[in-house]
Every structure is written in C-alpha cells, then in structure tokens.
C-alpha positions in Angstrom: -22.1 -1.9 6.8 -23.0 -4.2 3.8 -25.7 -6.1 5.6 -27.5 -7.6 2.6 -24.2 -9.0 1.3 -23.3 -10.4 4.7 -26.8 -12.0 5.1 -26.6 -13.6 1.6 -23.1 -15.0 2.2 -24.2 -16.2 5.6 -27.1 -18.1 3.9 -24.6 -19.8 1.5 -22.4 -20.7 4.5 -25.4 -22.2 6.3 -26.3 -24.3 3.2 -22.7 -25.6 3.0 -22.5 -26.4 6.7 -25.8 -28.3 6.7 -24.8 -30.2 3.6 -21.5 -31.0 5.3 -23.4 -32.6 8.2 -25.3 -34.8 5.7 -28.5 -32.9 5.7 -30.2 -33.7 2.4 -29.3 -30.9 0.0 -32.8 -29.8 -0.8 -33.5 -29.4 2.9 -30.2 -27.6 3.4 -31.1 -25.1 0.6 -34.6 -24.6 2.1 -33.0 -24.0 5.5 -30.7 -21.3 4.0 -33.7 -19.9 2.2 -35.7 -19.4 5.4 -32.7 -17.9 7.3 -32.0 -15.4 4.4 -35.7 -14.5 4.0 -36.0 -13.6 7.7 -32.7 -11.7 7.7 -34.0 -9.7 4.7 -37.1 -8.7 6.6 -39.6 -11.2 5.1 -42.3 -12.6 7.4 -43.9 -16.0 7.2 -46.6 -14.9 4.8 -44.0 -13.3 2.5 -41.9 -16.4 2.6 -44.8 -18.6 1.7 -45.9 -16.4 -1.2 -42.4 -16.3 -2.5 -42.1 -20.1 -2.3 -45.4 -20.6 -4.1 -44.4 -18.0 -6.8 -41.0 -19.8 -7.2 -42.6 -23.2 -7.5 -45.4 -22.2 -10.0 -43.4 -19.8 -12.2 -43.4 -21.0 -15.8 -39.6 -21.2 -15.8 -39.6 -23.4 -12.7 -42.2 -25.8 -14.2 -40.1 -26.0 -17.4 -36.9 -26.6 -15.4 -38.5 -29.4 -13.4 -39.8 -31.1 -16.5 -36.4 -30.9 -18.1 -34.8 -32.3 -14.9 -37.2 -35.2 -15.2 -36.5 -35.9 -18.9 -32.7 -35.5 -18.8 -31.9 -38.2 -16.3 -34.6 -40.4 -17.8 -32.8 -40.2 -21.2 -29.5 -40.8 -19.5 -30.8 -43.8 -17.7 -32.2 -45.3 -20.9 -28.8 -44.8 -22.6 -27.2 -46.5 -19.6 -29.5 -49.5 -19.4 -29.3 -50.2 -23.1 -25.5 -49.9 -23.2 -25.5 -46.8 -25.4 -23.6 -44.7 -22.7 -20.8 -47.2 -22.7 -20.7 -47.2 -26.5 -20.5 -43.4 -26.5 -17.6 -43.5 -24.0 -15.8 -46.2 -25.9 -16.1 -44.3 -29.2 -15.1 -41.1 -27.5 -12.0 -42.8 -26.0 -11.0 -43.9 -29.5 -11.8 -40.5 -31.0 -10.1 -38.4 -28.4 -7.3 -41.0 -27.9 -6.7 -40.3 -24.2 -9.3 -41.3 -21.4 -8.4 -38.1 -19.5 -9.2 -35.9 -22.5 -12.4 -37.9 -23.0 -13.4 -37.0 -19.4 -13.2 -33.3 -20.3 -14.4 -33.5 -23.9 -17.8 -35.3 -23.2 -19.1 -32.6 -20.7 -17.8 -29.9 -23.2 -19.8 -31.6 -25.9 -22.9 -31.6 -23.8 -22.2 -28.0 -22.9 -23.0 -26.9 -26.5 -26.6 -27.6 -25.4 -27.5 -24.8 -22.9 -29.8 -27.1 -20.9 -30.4 -26.2 -17.3 -28.8 -28.9 -15.2 -27.1 -30.4 -18.3 -24.2 -31.5 -16.1 -26.6 -34.3 -15.0 -26.6 -35.7 -18.5 -22.8 -35.7 -18.9 -22.0 -37.0 -15.4 -22.5 -40.7 -16.2 -20.3 -40.3 -19.3 -17.5 -38.8 -17.2 -17.8 -41.6 -14.7 -17.6 -44.2 -17.5 -14.7 -42.4 -19.2 -12.7 -42.8 -16.0 -13.0 -46.5 -16.6 -13.2 -47.6 -13.0 -9.8 -46.1 -12.2 -9.4 -44.6 -8.6 -10.6 -41.1 -9.2 -12.2 -39.2 -6.3 -15.8 -38.2 -6.5 -14.9 -34.6 -6.0 -12.5 -34.7 -9.0 -15.1 -36.4 -11.2 -17.7 -33.8 -10.4 -15.2 -31.0 -10.9 -14.3 -32.4 -14.4 -18.0 -32.6 -15.3 -18.9 -29.2 -13.8 -15.9 -27.2 -15.1 -15.7 -28.3 -18.7 -19.5 -28.3 -19.1 -19.3 -24.5 -18.9 -16.3 -23.5 -21.1 -18.7 -22.1 -23.9 -20.9 -19.9 -21.7 -19.0 -16.7 -22.3 -19.9 -16.5 -26.0 -22.0 -19.4 -27.4 -25.0 -17.6 -28.9 -27.5 -20.2 -27.7 -27.0 -19.2 -24.0 -29.7 -16.8 -22.7 -27.1 -14.9 -20.7 -25.1 -14.2 -23.9 -28.2 -13.1 -25.7 -29.1 -10.7 -22.9 -25.6 -9.3 -22.7 -25.6 -8.6 -26.4 -29.0 -6.9 -26.0 -28.0 -4.7 -23.1 -24.6 -3.7 -24.6 -26.3 -3.2 -28.0 -23.4 -5.2 -29.6 -23.7 -7.1 -32.9 -23.5 -10.8 -32.3 -20.3 -11.3 -34.4 -18.4 -8.5 -32.5 -19.5 -9.8 -29.1 -18.5 -13.3 -29.9 -15.0 -12.3 -31.3 -14.2 -10.4 -28.0 -15.7 -13.1 -25.7 -14.2 -16.2 -27.3 -10.8 -15.8 -25.6 -12.6 -16.0 -22.2 -13.8 -19.5 -23.1 -10.3 -20.4 -24.2 -8.9 -19.1 -20.8 -11.4 -21.3 -19.0 -10.5 -24.4 -21.0 -6.8 -23.8 -20.4 -7.4 -23.0 -16.7 -8.9 -26.5 -16.3 -5.5 -28.1 -16.9 -4.8 -28.6 -13.1 -7.7 -31.0 -13.0 -5.7 -33.4 -15.0 -2.9 -33.5 -12.4 -2.9 -36.6 -10.1 -5.0 -38.8 -12.4 -4.1 -42.4 -12.7 -1.4 -42.9 -15.4 -3.6 -45.2 -17.4 -6.0 -42.2 -18.0 -3.2 -40.4 -19.8 -2.3 -43.4 -22.1 -2.6 -42.6 -25.8 -4.5 -44.9 -28.2 -3.7 -45.4 -31.9 -4.6 -43.0 -34.7 -8.3 -42.2 -35.3 -9.8 -44.2 -38.2 -12.7 -43.2 -40.4 -14.7 -46.0 -38.9 -14.2 -44.5 -35.4 -15.5 -41.2 -36.6 -18.6 -42.8 -38.2 -19.2 -44.8 -35.0 -18.8 -41.6 -32.9 -21.5 -39.9 -35.0 -23.8 -42.8 -34.8 -23.7 -43.5 -31.0 -24.1 -39.7 -30.2 -27.2 -39.4 -32.4 -29.3 -39.0 -29.3 -27.4 -35.8 -28.6 -27.5 -34.4 -32.1 -31.2 -34.9 -32.3 -31.6 -32.5 -29.4 -29.2 -30.0 -31.2 -31.1 -30.3 -34.4 -34.5 -29.9 -32.7 -33.3 -26.9 -30.9 -32.0 -25.1 -34.0 -35.0 -26.0 -36.1 -37.5 -25.2 -33.3 -35.8 -21.8 -32.5 -35.8 -20.8 -36.2 -39.5 -21.9 -36.6 -40.6 -19.9 -33.5 -38.6 -16.8 -34.7 -40.2 -17.0 -38.1 -43.6 -17.9 -36.9 -44.2 -15.6 -33.9 -41.2 -13.3 -33.9 -38.3 -12.9 -31.4 -38.7 -13.9 -27.8 -40.1 -11.1 -25.5 -37.4 -10.1 -23.1 -37.7 -8.5 -19.7 -35.1 -5.7 -19.8 -34.1 -3.8 -16.6 -36.2 -0.7 -16.1 -38.8 -1.7 -18.6 -42.4 -2.7 -17.9 -43.0 -6.3 -16.8 -43.9 -8.9 -19.4 -47.6 -9.8 -19.7 -48.7 -13.3 -18.9 -48.9 -14.1 -22.6 -45.4 -12.6 -23.2 -44.0 -14.7 -20.4 -45.4 -17.9 -21.9 -44.1 -16.9 -25.3 -40.7 -16.2 -23.9 -40.8 -19.6 -22.1 -41.7 -21.3 -25.4 -38.7 -19.7 -27.1 -36.3 -20.6 -24.2 -37.4 -24.1 -23.4 -39.8 -25.3 -26.1 -37.2 -26.5 -28.6 -35.3 -28.3 -25.8 -38.3 -30.1 -24.5 -39.3 -31.2 -28.0 -35.7 -32.3 -28.6 -35.5 -34.2 -25.3 -38.8 -36.0 -26.0 -37.8 -36.8 -29.5 -34.4 -38.0 -28.4 -35.9 -40.1 -25.7 -38.2 -41.9 -28.2 -35.4 -42.3 -30.7 -33.0 -43.7 -28.1 -35.6 -46.2 -26.8 -36.4 -47.3 -30.4 -32.8 -47.4 -31.6 -31.8 -49.6 -28.7 -35.0 -51.7 -28.9 -36.0 -51.0 -25.3 -39.7 -52.0 -24.7 -42.1 -49.3 -23.6 -42.6 -51.2 -20.4 -38.8 -50.6 -19.7 -39.2 -46.9 -20.4 -42.1 -46.9 -17.9 -39.9 -48.5 -15.3 -37.3 -45.7 -15.8 -39.9 -43.1 -15.1 -41.1 -45.0 -12.0 -37.7 -44.7 -10.3 -38.1 -42.6 -7.1 -34.6 -41.2 -7.6 -35.8 -39.4 -10.7 -38.2 -37.3 -8.7 -35.7 -36.6 -5.9 -33.9 -34.4 -8.4 -37.0 -32.6 -9.3 -37.4 -31.7 -5.6 -33.9 -30.5 -5.5 -34.5 -28.2 -8.5 -37.7 -26.9 -6.8 -35.7 -25.9 -3.7 -33.2 -23.9 -5.8 -36.1 -22.1 -7.5 -37.7 -21.3 -4.1 -34.3 -19.9 -2.9 -34.1 -17.6 -6.0 -37.7 -16.4 -5.5 -36.9 -15.5 -1.9 -33.8 -13.6 -3.0 -35.9 -11.6 -5.5 -38.7 -11.0 -2.9 -36.1 -9.7 -0.4 -34.5 -7.5 -3.0 -31.0 -8.9 -2.3 -29.4 -8.0 -5.6 -30.2 -4.3 -5.7 -29.5 -4.0 -2.0 -26.0 -5.5 -2.5 -25.4 -3.2 -5.5 -26.3 -0.1 -3.4 -24.1 -1.2 -0.5 -21.1 -1.6 -2.8 -21.7 1.8 -4.4 -21.9 3.4 -1.0 -18.5 2.1 -0.1 -16.9 4.0 -3.0 -15.2 1.0 -4.4 -12.9 1.7 -7.4 -14.7 1.5 -10.8 -12.8 -1.5 -12.2 -13.3 -3.4 -8.9 -17.0 -2.7 -9.0 -17.2 -3.9 -12.6 -15.6 -7.2 -11.4 -17.3 -7.5 -8.0 -20.9 -6.8 -8.9 -21.3 -9.4 -11.6 -19.3 -11.9 -9.5 -21.6 -11.4 -6.4 -24.7 -11.5 -8.6 -23.5 -14.8 -10.1 -22.8 -16.1 -6.6 -26.3 -15.1 -5.5 -28.3 -16.2 -8.5 -26.3 -19.1 -9.8 -27.4 -18.1 -13.3 -25.7 -16.3 -16.2 -29.0 -14.7 -17.1 -29.3 -13.6 -13.4 -25.9 -12.0 -13.1 -26.2 -10.2 -16.5 -29.7 -9.0 -15.8 -29.0 -7.7 -12.3 -25.5 -6.3 -12.6 -25.0 -5.1 -16.2 -27.5 -2.2 -15.9 -25.3 -0.9 -13.1 -21.9 -1.7 -14.4 -22.4 -0.6 -18.0 -22.8 3.2 -17.2 -19.7 2.9 -14.9 -17.8 1.2 -17.8 -18.9 3.9 -20.2 -17.6 6.6 -17.8 -14.3 4.7 -17.3 -13.8 4.1 -21.0 -14.2 7.8 -21.8 -15.3 7.2 -25.4 -13.2 4.1 -26.0 -14.9 0.8 -26.9 -16.6 -1.0 -24.0 -15.5 -4.5 -25.0 -12.7 -4.8 -22.4 -15.1 -3.8 -19.6 -17.9 -6.1 -20.9 -15.4 -9.0 -21.0 -14.2 -8.2 -17.5 -17.7 -8.1 -16.1 -19.0 -11.2 -17.9 -15.9 -13.3 -17.0 -16.1 -12.4 -13.3 -19.9 -12.9 -13.3 -19.3 -16.4 -14.7 -16.7 -17.1 -12.0 -19.2 -16.0 -9.5 -21.9 -18.4 -10.8 -19.3 -21.2 -10.9 -18.7 -20.6 -7.2 -22.4 -20.6 -6.3 -23.7 -23.5 -4.2 -27.1 -23.0 -5.9 -25.8 -23.2 -9.5 -28.1 -26.1 -10.7 -25.3 -27.9 -12.6 -23.1 -27.7 -9.5 -25.9 -29.1 -7.4 -26.9 -32.0 -9.7 -23.4 -33.0 -10.5 -22.4 -33.3 -6.9 -25.6 -35.2 -6.2 -24.8 -37.7 -9.0 -21.3 -38.3 -7.8 -22.4 -38.3 -4.1 -19.9 -35.7 -3.1 -20.3 -32.6 -0.8 -19.3 -29.2 -2.1 -16.0 -29.1 -0.2 -14.0 -31.6 -2.4 -15.2 -30.0 -5.6 -14.2 -26.5 -4.4 -10.8 -27.8 -3.5 -10.5 -29.0 -7.1 -11.7 -25.9 -8.9 -10.2 -23.1 -6.8 -7.0 -23.1 -8.8 -8.7 -23.2 -12.2 -10.9 -20.3 -11.1 -7.8 -18.3 -9.9 -6.0 -19.0 -13.2 -9.1 -18.0 -15.3 -9.3 -14.8 -13.2 -5.7 -13.9 -13.7 -5.9 -14.5 -17.5 -9.0 -12.4 -17.7 -7.3 -9.5 -16.0 -4.4 -9.7 -18.3 -6.8 -9.8 -21.3 -8.7 -6.8 -19.9 -5.5 -4.7 -19.6 -4.1 -5.8 -23.0 -7.5 -5.1 -24.7 -7.9 -1.7 -23.1 -4.3 -0.8 -24.1 -4.9 -1.9 -27.7 -8.3 -0.3 -28.2 
C-alpha cells in the first residue's frame, strides 16, 4: 500500500480544500504541512526543527529577499506608468493583445527568478486592457507561458542539474529538449479560446520606432538579464563553478552552501537592486516614494507566503517523502516507461521545483532508462522524464509561481486548474509522441 504517496496527495488535497474555504493560503499550506508531518511520523519537536531549518536555510532567505524586491520593482513600475508603457509598446510590437498576454510572461520567463510570475502578473493584467477576462484565465496565462523555457534554457538550475546527472554536453541536451518547450507553447493555445474578440484584433505593421520604444521601456528587465550574465561569468572566473549537491555524494559544507547560493541568487539580487535603482531614477520617483513602496504591508504578506512554502518543503524532506514514494512505486513493479514518467511527475508535484524533481527522481530513473535503452542513446528517456516532471511541478499547489500568481489575481486554484488541464494533457500527448518517435529514430 503506497502510504507515503497517499499521505502526500492527501496533504495537497487539504491545502486545496482549506484555500477553497477562504483560509489564507499561507495558513492553508501550514495546515497541510502539519498534517503531512504527523502522517509521516514526525513529532512536535521534529516539526519545529524542520520549520526552523526551512525558514533559516540560505536558499529560503534568498527567496524571501527576492520575493520582497520583485513586487517592489513591479510596484515602482506601476506607480510611475512604466508598466503601462511596456504593455502599450508590447501591444504594438506583438500586434495582438492576446499574443501580448502570452508574450510578456514568456519574456520574463527567460529570467529564472523564483516567483517570477509575480513580476509578469501586472503586465498580463494590463495587456488584457480591462476586457472581461476571468481571474483564473489571467493567472493561467501568466503561469503557463512563464514556464515554456524551463525544459532547456541553460540558466535554469534544474536544467543544469539534469545535464550534470546525465553527463550530457550542453548543446546536445538543449537540442533534444527544445521540442518540449515548443510543445508547451503550442499546448497553451486553448487558453486563447473564449477571449473577448477585441483581444484578437490585429494592429498595424511594427515600425522601427516601436522596436526602439520596446527596448527602452523594457530596460528594467534587460538590466537584470545583463547583471545575471555578467555576475555569473564573474563568479565562475573568480571562484570557479558552483558547488552542487549530487545524490549519493557527501553534503556540502557551510562554505560551499553559501558559495552555491552566491552563484544561484547573487547575480539576480544584484540585478534586481540595480534595476530597482535604475527604474526609480529613470522615472524620476523620489526616494521617499520608494520608501513608501517598501512600507506597504502587502509586500510582506507575500514573504510570509514564501516562508510557508519553504517550511512545507523542509517537512517533506524531514519526513523522507520522496524516497519513500520512489520505493513504494518500485515495490508495485510498475512498467519501466511508466516509472520514468511517474516518478519525476510525482516528485514535481511534491516539491514544486524543477531542481527538486530532477534531484530526487533522476538518480532512480536514469539506471532504469539505461537498462531499457539497452545501449541506445538515453535522450528519449531523459526527455520523457523531464517533461513529465515539469508537468508535475506545474500541477503542484506549492509551486511558488502558481501560488503568487493566484495570489495576485485573487483566484483560488480551481479556476486555474480548469484552464490548464487541457494544455497539460496536450503537452503530455505530444511528449509521448516525441518519445516514441525519438526512440525509433535513435
């Protein structure tokens, strides 16, 4: 009997039910956390220690700081009118408002910022132009198209870890994974159905002035990109590659953890701070106005929400949920291809992170894939595992982008799930077709 899997799914169900009854999402997540911890055999002391560890972990502190800076930058852009100028330029550039609603979160998705959907949410809302679009559909647009790059874009930690574990050169990994991102973009087509006709209206041809204006008004975004690239290169040249905790290897030392954190988040934090200063100066916002932005209570409510998610993940780790679920599936003698799909999918659902599903499931599925491939290339199996892991994390109610996007649009999970179930099904079907075609060719 797969008890760990049932307990974990039950905790997710409890979170969704509590949220449905208007319990604040952070409280709902903490309620599910306590229930799951008890079910996995943790006592009160274990739960408290896991919660403290989750809150004080370097990654958690960095995530909470990013979650503070991101909406602050977004609010400065909104108050100074820059957000509207971005949307206006994007409408002219992409020519259709509906396309703009998808393109803007996709643009932000090039930045692998935790909770980055919070940054693009106001843009999606503005791109809709006040037309009657439901909050669930707006959040679905923002959430879905934010993540179309995550299968192959080499800045994402999950992609880096997958390349490391599979020992695949970056160019080869990217070539085989790019189709998965295309499938996800195409699978998002049903989200365009039912939109107000005005959102499909086509504007005139794009002029050179429109292109220049688009570059100028999005400078706040490109500063973050530039800072990330320069910072990542400087760190790599200055102190070497980021230490990585590989499955089965000794734990990182405290110094290595902080160095890994610097590689992972340092360039983003520098870029966010630089962008915030640049945006305030470019829009001539007084420093007193910036201070008022940081004094808004709503800004810190999001930090509390992120803290609840990190506590949940710490309790999952303390209870050993992921390895227990893997062992339960192995004991059921599930067919190899199904395990290669199911384990990453469940790990994505449980962790809500690409790095999480790769780190917990790939060490198990890769040996299975090697046996099934019988000497043939592993690329079809890696693509299958990664794609279904990604669909799992997209389904997760603790995926940070899912949480903050719904929070911004003030929608419960249900309406968003009703919007994305068909895109997820289509992406899954296209992935399976790709797997079988790739395996036949290779």
